[in-house]
N, C-alpha and C positions, 0 to 999 in steps of 0.2 A: 546584141554582141555578134560581130561577124565570126563565122566559123568555116573552116576548110577541112577537107579530107585529103590526106596525102598517103603515099606508100611509105611504110616504115623504112625501107632501104633507100629512100630518097633523101633522108635527113642530112647525110654527109655531103651530098651534092649541093643541097640548098645552102648549107653553111659555107661551103667553099665558094659558091657563086656570090653569096652575100659578101664574103671576105674580099672579093674583087672590087667591090664598090665602097666598102666601109670597114674599118678595123674590127675584127671579130676575135674575141676570146672564146675558146672552146676546150672541152676535155681532150687531152692527148695522152696516149698510152706510152709509157717509157718503162720497159722491162715489166715488172709486176705491179707498177703503180700508175695512177692516172693523175695528171696535173692539168690545171687550167693555164693555157698559154695562148699567145697571139697566133692566129693561123697564118702561116706563110705558104708559099707555093708548094714547098716540099713537105709540108706537115699535114697529116691526115687526121681529121677529128675522129674521136672514138666515143660512141654513144652507148655501147653495150657494157656499161659499168654500173656498179651499185652506188659508189660514191668516190669522190676524188680524195687523194692524199691531202692536198692543201685546200683549205676553204677559199673560195674565190673572192673573199672580202678584199684581198690585196689589189683588186682592180680599182676600188674606191679608196682604200686605205693602204697604200703601198708599204712594203717592208721598210723602205727608205725613200724619202723624198726631200728635195731641196726647197726650203721655204723662201729664202732670199739670198742675195749676194751683196757684198759690201766692199768698199775700197777706202782705205785711209789716205786722205790727202792733207796738204798743209792747212786747208780751210775746214777740215773735219771729215766726217764719214759721208760717203756717197752710197746710197742704197739702190738696189734694183731687185725687181721681182724674180723669184726662182723660175726655172724653165720647166714648170710642171703643168702648164695649162694644156688641156686636152680638147680634142674635137669630139664629134659624134662617134659612138662605138656601140658594139653589140656584145653582150655576154650570153653565149648560146649554150643551152644544155645544163643549166643549173638545177640541182635537185631542190625540192620544195623546202627542206630544212634550211638550206643555205639562202634561199630567197627570203624565208622567214627571218633570217639573221639580218638581212638588209633593213627590214622594217624596224628591228630592235636597235640597230646602229643609228638609224635616222633619228630616233628619239633622243639620242645623245648628241650627235653631231649637227643636227638640223633643228634645233629648238627655236622658238620664237625670239627669245632674248639672246641666246648664245648659238652662233652658227660657225662651223668650221668650213671656211670658204674653199679649202683645198678638197675636202671630202664632197661637199655639196656640188661643186662644179662638175666633178666626175660622175657623181650619182645622177644628176639631172640630164647629163648628155649621153648616158648609157641606157640602152634598151635591154631589159632582162627577159630572156626566153627560158622558161622553166620546163624541164623534162620530168614529168610525173613519175613517181616510183610505182610502176605497175607490176614489177617483178618482185618475188619474195625478197625481203630486206636482209641486212645483216642481223644476226642475233642480238647485236649491241644497240640496235636502233630503238629509241623510245620517244619519238616525236609526239605521239598522241598523249603523252603525260605532261607535255609542256606547251600545250595549245597549238600543236601542229598536226598535219595530216599528210600521208604519203601522196595524195592527189589533191593539191591545193594551189590556188592562183594567188595566194597572199604574196606580195612583194614582186609579182610577175607582171610584165607587160603583155607577154604571150605565154599561154600554157599549152604544152604538147603532151597528149596522153596516148600511149600505145594501146590500141584495141585490136588484138590479133595481128594481122599483117599490115594493118593501116594505122595511121595516127590521126587523132582528132586535134586540130589546131584551133585554139580559141584566142581571139584578139581582145585582151582584157581592157587595155587603155588606148587612148588616142595615139600615144607614142608607139604602141605595138601595131596599130592599124596602118601606120606609115610603111610597114614592111610587108604588107599583105601581098604585094606583087610577086614576092619570092615563093609563095605557097600555092600557086596555081589558081584555077577557076572552079575546081570541084567543090561545091558547097556541101557542107555536112547536113544530114537530115536527122529526124527524130530518132531513127534507129541507131545512129552513131552516138547520140546523147545517152540513149539507154545503155549501150555497151560501155560507155565511159562510167556511168553510175555504177554499173555492175563491177567494173574493174576497181573503182574507188572503194566500194564496200569490201571486196575481197582483200585489197591491199591494206585497208585499215585493220581488218581482222587478223592479218598476218603479223602485225606488230605485237609480239608476245611480251616483250620487256616493258614492265610498268614500274613507275616510281611515284611516291606520294609527294610530288613536287609542290603542290599548292598547300598541302597540309602542314609543311614544316615551318612556314613563316611565323606563326605565333610562338612556336618553340624557340626559334632563333631569336625572336624579340627579347626573350627572357633568360637566355642561357649563354651569354657571352663568356662567362668565366667557368662554365661547366667542365668538370674533369674529362668529359668526352673528348675534348680537343687534344688531350694527351695521347689519344689512342690511334690516330690515323696518319700521323706524319713521320713516324720513326724511320720508315724505309724510303721516304721521298729523297730523291737525288738532287732536287732543285735544278733539274735539267731544262725546265720550261717547255717541254714537249706539249703538255696539255694546253698551255696558253697559246703557244705559237700555232697550233693546229686548230684551235677553237674558232668557230665562225663569229663569235660575239666578243671575245677578249679584245680590248682596245688600248691597253696601256702603252705609252710611248715616252721616249726620252728626246730632249732637244739639245743638240750640241753644236758648237762652233768649230770649224776647221779653218785654220789660218796659215797662209804661206806668204811671207813678206807683208806687203800692204793689202793683199787681197784675202777675203774670207767668205765662207758660205755658212749658212745656218741650216742644219739638217734635222729632220724628224725621223726617228727610227723606232721600230717596235721594241718594247721592253716587256718585262714580266714581273708580276707580283710574287712569283716563285723565287726570284733572284735576291740574294742578300743585299746587293747594292741598291736595289730599287728604292728602298726607304731610308738608306743611310744618309744622315745629315752631315753638313760640313763640319760640325763639332765632333763628329765621330759617333754620336748617339744614333742608335737604330731602334725605332719604336716597335719594329717587328724583328726581334733578334734571332728567331729560330723558325724552322719550318712549321712549328705548331701555330705561330701567329700568322704565318703566310697562308697555310692551308685554311685556317679559320677565315681569313680575309677572302680567299677565293670562294669559299662556300657561302659566306655571308653576302658577298657581292652579287652572286648569281641568284640566290633564293630569298634574300631579304632587302639589301640596299637598292637594287634595281627595281624591285617591287615597290619599295617606299617612294622612289623618285619618279618612276614611269609606269607603275601599275602593270609591269610585265616581268616575267622570269627571264633572266639573261642566259638562257640555255635553250637550244633547239633540238636536243635529243639525237644529234648526229652520231654519237658514239665514238668520235675520233679519239678523244682522250682515253677512253676505255681500251680501244684496240691498240693504241700506240704507247701507252705508259710502260716504260721498261721494267717497272717493279710491280705492275698489276694493281695499282690503286684504282678503284672503281667508284666513280662519282655516284653511281646508282646505289651501291651499298652504303656509301656515306649518307646519302639522303634517307635511305631506308632506316639506317641506325638512328639518325636524328629523330625520325618520326616515332621512335620507341622510347625516347627519353621521358 
C-alpha cells in the first residue's frame, strides 16, 4: 500500500487543488454547523470538525433525483432517461462512521440480483477520502459498539490520519492511488505507522459510550408484541429528524409530476416515522401509530438488516441522539431491550 506524509495544514489546499480538476464534495462550515457541499472557488473546506450535520450519503443517494422523463403523444408515451448521470467525483474528508455507512448501503443498493443503477453509478465513480477521528469524539459517538472504529479504512479509497502536525495518507484502493499526485512525494516511514497505531488506540479508548448492539437480536426475534413497545414512542413528534440525518436510512418515495403532456418521475427521501409512509390507497395503515413506527425503526436496524445482510444498520454516529427534539436516545432503547 502506498503511503505519503503531508502537513496537516496542507489538507485544505490539496482539496481545493483537486477541485480544480474534478468535482469535490467536502465539509464546509456554515455558522455552527458543518455540511458536505461541492467545493466552489469561493468555498473553503473545513476539516477541524468532529462530524457533519448531514450524512454525506446524499452524494450517492440524493434527497431528490429525477429517474426519467416522459411525454404523451398521439402514438403513446415517449420516455427518456433522467438527467442524473454523473462523472468522476471525490468525497473528501468523510468520517469513518460515514464511510462505514457506504458499505452498509452497498449491501442494499448493489446486490448481485438487485442493483439500483442510480446509486451504483455514482458510487463507482466517486473516490472516498476518509479523515480518521484522531481527536476526542462527541460523547454520543458509539461506533465501536456497531463494528466500527474511529480510525478505520472501511469504505475508504484513501485514509488520512492526523499524527501531530502531520497527516499519514494511505492509498487503500487502486481508485485512491489515482489521486496520489495531489499528496506530494514524501513517503511515510515506519515511524509514521507507529504514530498512527498509537493514535488509533487512543481514539478507540476515547469512545466511552457503549451499547449491546449485537446482544439484542435474539430478544427482538421473539418480542414483536412485547409491552415494551408501548414505552418509547409517546413523546415522538414524527418529525423524521432521526431518519433524515441517519447515514444508513434509505426509505424513499416515487412520484410523478405532470404538466400538460410532459411528466417526470422523481425519487425523494421518505421516512418510516411519517404516518403517510405506510398508508395504503384503501385508507388502511398497518403502522397506525408511532408505537409501530418506532418498533419498525428499531427492528430494521438491529434485526431485519442483520437477517438480510448480516450487518447492523447503524454506524454509531450519534446524529439521531444529538438532534432529536424530544431527546429519544437510541442507545437507551437498545440498552432497555437488552434487559427484557
